[in-house]
N, C-alpha and C positions, 0 to 999 in steps of 0.2 A: 766159635762162630764161623760161619762160612763166608766166602767172598761175597761182596755186595753184588746185587743183580739190577741191571738197568732195564726198566720197562717203559715202552713207548705205546701210546694209545691215541687213536683218532676219535674225537668226540663230535658227533653230529647234533645239530640243534633239533630238538623235538618240535614238530609242527603244532603250534598253538596248544602246547601242553596236553596233547592227545584229545582235545575237544573236537567233536564233529561239527560240521557246518552244513546248513541246508543249501541245496543247489537249485531251489525253486526259482522261477522267474519272478521278478519284482512286479507284482500286479498293480502297484501304484506308481510306476515309473514316470508316467506323464500326467496322471490325473491328480493334481494337487494345486493349492493356491499359494499365495506369497509366504504363508507360514508352513508350507509343505504338508497341509492337511488334506487327506483324501475326502472327497465329497460323499456323503451318505446316499444310498439308493433312494430312500424315502425321506422327505424332509422331517427331521425330528420335531420341529416346532408344530407342524400339522399333527403328528402323532400325539404330542402332548396335549393339544387342544381337543382331540377326540375324546379324551377321558371325561371332559365336562359336557360333551355334546351328544353322547349316545348312552342311553340308560342301561342296556344289556352289557355293553362293554365296560362301563364303570362298575356295575355289579360284579362282573367276573374279576376285574382287577382287584376290587376290594376283598372279595372272597378268597382269592389266591394269596393275597398279601396277609390277611388276618390269620389264616390257617397255616401259613408257612412260617412267618416270623413274629406274628402278633400275639401268640399265646404265651409268651414268656420264654426265658432261657435259664440254664443252670450250668454250673461247673461240676462235673461228675468225676469221681475217682476212676482211674483206669483199672482194668482187671489186674489183680495181684499187686496193686499199689499199697504202700504202707498207709493205713488209715489215718494216723496222726499227721504224717507229712502231707497227705492229700488234703485233709481238712484245712490245714494251715495255708497251703498253697491256693486252695480254692477261694478262701477269704481274701487273699491278696489280689487274685485276678479279678474277682467281682468288684472290689473297690477300684482297681485300675480301669476297668471298662466303664464303670459308672462315672468316674471322674473325667475320663477322656470325652465321653458323650456330653457331659454337663458343660463342657467348654462351648458347645453349640446350643446350649439352653435346652437340651433334650435328655431323656433317658435313653439308654441303649436301644430299648424296644422302639421308641419313637424314631430314633435315627435309622434303624434298620427298616422300619415300616416305610419311611419316606423314600429310602433307597430302593426298596422292593417295588413300590408303586412305579417308580421310574423305569425299572427293568420291564415290568409288565406293560407299561404304556408306551415307552420309547424304544426299549430293546436292551438297555444297559443301565446299571446303577453305578454311582460314583461316590466315593467317600474320600475327602481330603484328609491327609495325615500331617500333623505338625510335630516338630521335635524341639526340645529345649537345647540349651547351649552344650549339654553333654551328649547330644545325639540320641536321647531317649524320647520315645513317643509320649507326648503330653496332651494331645487333642485329636478328636475325630469330628469331622464336619461333613454334613450332607451337601453335595453339589448337584444342582439341577442338571440332569443329563442332557436336556435339549440344548443347553448352551455350549456343550463340548464337541470338539471335532478331533479325530485321531490323526496323528502325524503318520505320514507314509513310512517313515523309518521305524515305526513301532517303538519309539523311545519315550513317548509321552502323549499328552493331550493338550489342546489349546482351547481355552474358554473365550468365547467371543460374545460381547454384549454391547450393542449400540456403538460399534466402531472401536471399542477397546478390547484388548486381549490380554490373557494371562496364561503362562506356561505351567504345566504340571508334569513332573517326571513320573514314569510308571513306578509303582511300589517296588522298592529294593534296588532300583537302578541308580547308580552314582552319576554325578554331574559329568565327570570325565568320560563316562561310557555312552553319553548321548551323541547324536550326530552334530548338534550345535551347542557346545558347552557354554558359550557366551549367553545364549538365550535362556538356558536352564540354570544359570549361576545361582540365582536366588529363588528358584522354584521349589515349591513344596511337592511332596509325593502324593500320588492319587491311587487309590485301590478301586479298580473297575471290575464289576462282575456282570456276566452275561454269557449266554450260550452262543457258540459259533453258528453262523448260518451258511448253508451251502452256496447261496448266491450273493453273499456279501462278505468279501475278504477282509474288510477292516472293521465293520460294525456288526454287532449282534442285532438280530431282528426280532421284534415282539411276535407273539403267537397269532395276533389278530390281523396281521398284514394280508393273508389270503382272503380275509373277509372285508377288506376295505370297500369293495364294490357294494357289498350288502349294507355296510354302515352308511355309505353315501345314498343308497337306494332308500333306506329307512328314513334318512334325513329329508330326502326329497318328498317321500310320501307324507312325512309329518308336515312339511311346508305346504303341500297340496291340501292337506286336511285343514290347516289354519286358514288358508285362502278360501276354502269351501265355506267355512263357518263365518268368515268375514263377509261373505255374500249372503248371509242369512240362510245358509244351507240350500240355496236355490241352484239346481244343476244348470249346465249349459243349455241355452235355449236358442230357438230360431224363430224369426219373425217371418211369417209366410203371407204373401200377398197374391191373391188370385183374381183374375178378371180385370186387371188394371195395374197401375203403378203409383207409388207414393211420391209426393212432391218433396222438394228439398227441405222445407220447413218441418214436415212430419218426420222425415228421416233424422234430422238433427234432434228433434224432441225425443225420439225413441232412444237414440244413442246416449243422450244426456241422462235419460232415466236409467238406462242399464249401468252407466258409470257411477252415477251419484244416488239415484233413488233406491236401488236395491241395497247398496252398501250403507245407506243411511238408516232411516227408520224402516223397520220391518213391516210387511203386509201393506205397503202403499198400493193404491189402485192406479193402474195404467189405463187411461181413457184414449182410445184410438177412434178417429172418425175420418171419413174420406172428404176431400175437398170437392167443391162443385166442379163438375166436368171430369171427375175421375171415373165415371162410368159405373159399372156394377162390380167394382173392386171389393173383394172380401179379405179381411185381415184376421189371421189367427196365429197363436203362439204355440209352438211345439217344443217339448223337452227332447233333448238329444240323447239322454241317458235315462236308464231306469235306476232310481236311487238305491233300492234295496239290494239288487244283485250287484251293483257296482261297489257298494259299501262292504258287502261280504267278501268280494274278491280283494278289496283294498286291505281289509283286516287280515285276510289270509296271507297276503304278501308281507305285511309287517311282521306277522308271526314267523314267516319263513326267514326273514332277515334276522330276527332275534335269535332263532334257533341256530342259524349258521354262525353267528358271532359266538354263541355259547359253545358250539361244537369246536370252533377254532381254538378257543381257550381251554377246551377239555374240562369244563367245570360241570359237576353234577347239577341238574336243574334245581334240586332241593336247596342247594347252597345260594341260589339267587332268587329264592322264594317263588319258584314255579312249581305248582302242585297239580297241574293237569295230568290226569291218568297216573297219579302217584299213589303208591301204597307202601306199607312198612317194609315189605320184602324187597321191592325193586329200589326203594330209596336207600336201604342199607347197603345193597350191592353197589349202587352208583357211588355212594360215599366212600366205600372201601376202595373201589377202583380209583377214585379221585385222590384219596390219601396215598395209596401205594404207587401209582403210576405218574402222578402229577406233582404232588407236594413233596413226597419223600426224596426224589432226586434233587429237587431244588434246595431242600433243607440241607442235604448232605453237601452240596456245593458251597453254600454259605458257611456251614460248620467247618468245612475243611479250610476255607480261606481265613476265617477268624482264628482257627487253631494254628495255622501257619504263622499268622501275625504274632500270636502269643508266644509260640516257640522261638521265633526270631528275636523276640524281646526278652524272654526269660530263660531261654535254653531249650534244646530239643528233648531233654529228659524230664519234661513235666510229668508229674504223676496223675494229672487230671486232664480232662478234655471238655471242650465247649459243646453243648448240645441244646437244641431247641425242644421245647415241649410240643408234643404232637396232638393232632386232632383226636379227641376221644370218641371211639365208636362203640365202647362197651355198654352193654345193657345189664343192669344189676340183677334182674331176675334171671336172665340167661346164665350169667356168671355163677349165681348161687346154685342153679341146677347142675351146671357143669362140675362145679367143685364137689357137690354131693356125690357125683359118680366117681370122680378121679381121686378124691381125697384119700381113700384107703390105700392107694398106691404110693402116696407121698410119705416122707418122713415127718416126724413132728416138727422139726425145724423148718422144713419146706412149707408146712401149713402155717406156721408162725410167720414166715416171711410174707405170706399173702396178706397179712394184716400189719406189716411193718413192725413186728414185735422183736425181731432179732433172734439169734440162736439162744436156746435155753441154757442157763447156767454160765453164760459168758458175759463179762462186763462190756457194754456197748462202746464205751469210750476207749478203754485200754486194750480190749481184746483178750484179756486174761480170763482163765477158767476160775470162776468163783465157787462153783458147786459141781464137783466131778460127777455126782449121781445125776443131776439134772442135765449136765452136758452129754452124758451117755444116753439118757432118755431121749434127748433131742434128735439122736441119730437113728432111732428105731422107727419102724413103720407106724403111721398114725392110727391104723386100725386097731392096734393093741390097746389104746386108750387107758394106759396105766401110768401113774406118776410115781417116781421113787420117793423115799422118805426125804423131805426137804431138810436142808441144813438149818442151823439155828438162825432165826431172824428172817427166813425166806417167807414163811407164812402162806405157802401154796395150799389152797383148800383148808385154811386155818380153822381150828376148832374141831376138826374131824380126824386128827392124826392118832394113829395107834402104832406104837413102836413095832417094827418088823413086818408091817402089812402094807401093801401098795394102797395109796390113797383112793384110787378109783374103786377098788374092790370093797373098801370100807364104807363107801357111800350107801345111803339108803336106796332101795329100789326106785323110789320116786325121783331122787336126784340123778341116778344113773340114766333113767328114761329121759329126763330133761336134757342132760348133756348129749345123749345120742340124738335127740330130736334137733337141737340147734346145730349139731355137727353136720347134719344133712343139708343145712342151709349155708354152711360154710363159716360157722362161727365157733369160737373156742370159749369154754368157761374156765376162767382162771381162779375164781374164788367162790366158794359156797360157805356161808356162815349161818349157823342155826342160832337163833336168839330166843330165849325163854320169855314168854309174854306173861306179865303178872295177871293173877286171877281177876283183879278189879279193873283191868284194861277194858274200856268201853268198846274197843274194836275187836275184842276176842270173840264176841258173839256175832255171827254173820247177820242175825236178824236185826241187830242194832246198828 
């Protein structure tokens, strides 16, 4: 062995373990309250109340919510995942999500629907997360968004209700990582969902904020209409006096009638007469507005307000039951745009956040993924015509997959090849329309098998014509069985 070597080294401390830090200015440096909560630009309480005060706004919120998270959800296997492992894990995750939501007395769909309505009405959605003594998630609870305010330190949210407050940590943030550990010591976590807004650094803003003026205008128009009919639909009028003047008693009588008589019983008669000494005074009543023209402009304004709200929400008119100038073509195009440009991005946001939660809880190597069911735009007649054109270019297995039949000759549960001949047939083009000789017990086209001859070619011309006809409609014939009818069968004779 050689002589020992002495090595000296100078070790420098790594800055924050290599983590980068933002150098932006603190936008909430001075704008906060005693709990260090940043004030929202628009009052969330007012935004929440508008949901129950404007018809078009409520219809849009409900349509976006129902088609985004209200159609159901599923746990799907990831691509190239082991089928058995994926099926087992999917069952575990479904039970986990259902049990967590049940703690709030809801199904997961109910919970997500309540949260999604909050996001559309107020700007953000909030779900409280509880954990058991082992630190595992055991409950999910909906939190009304309008009661929450965000802390300027971005470490959590504070719920304020009638002078009381409750702290919530952002999901995944530890107590010691918050700016005020003492305040967050017993705080639960909260998962907040919402899209960032360019003009609101702390709070997401709902889509209808640019249409708030139109919502207010529609509400004012509605109030005007109510007042109009409270006056028995009598427009504004003027009392005209010519050639003299009215005494104080007559003036008081007229004003009393206008305040009480018109708003009371309809069609009361107003009797006006001049007092002695009034000269040649003439009294007549003139309407200040023409009712028909004014009402038309009034209704046009309300339609304008409605359309502006719908445009702000980017909802197709057919989804809020507006059928003016609608036909099948433009309705389909509008629904497709609504699905792809409005619903799909929102669904992906929610799916990603829930998937992250599941991976944090069960591991990042999950063989399954959380997915929402999507709005169905398919037309069965159109699909059948499309399939009849493109089906010859597909393999037999691809055609079977259209009808959820699974690959031919392969056991659906184990994935093992049960019949090599059928498995090979499944990979050939569909247009060949020939089946191999089935293995014992398979029974494909039973009763018509002849050893060594493809089953399709052995069929009678009538059967082959039938199979070809239904194939054009996108259907497969799996079994044809000929039965001998007894001579004494009463249904043998068509005349009987």
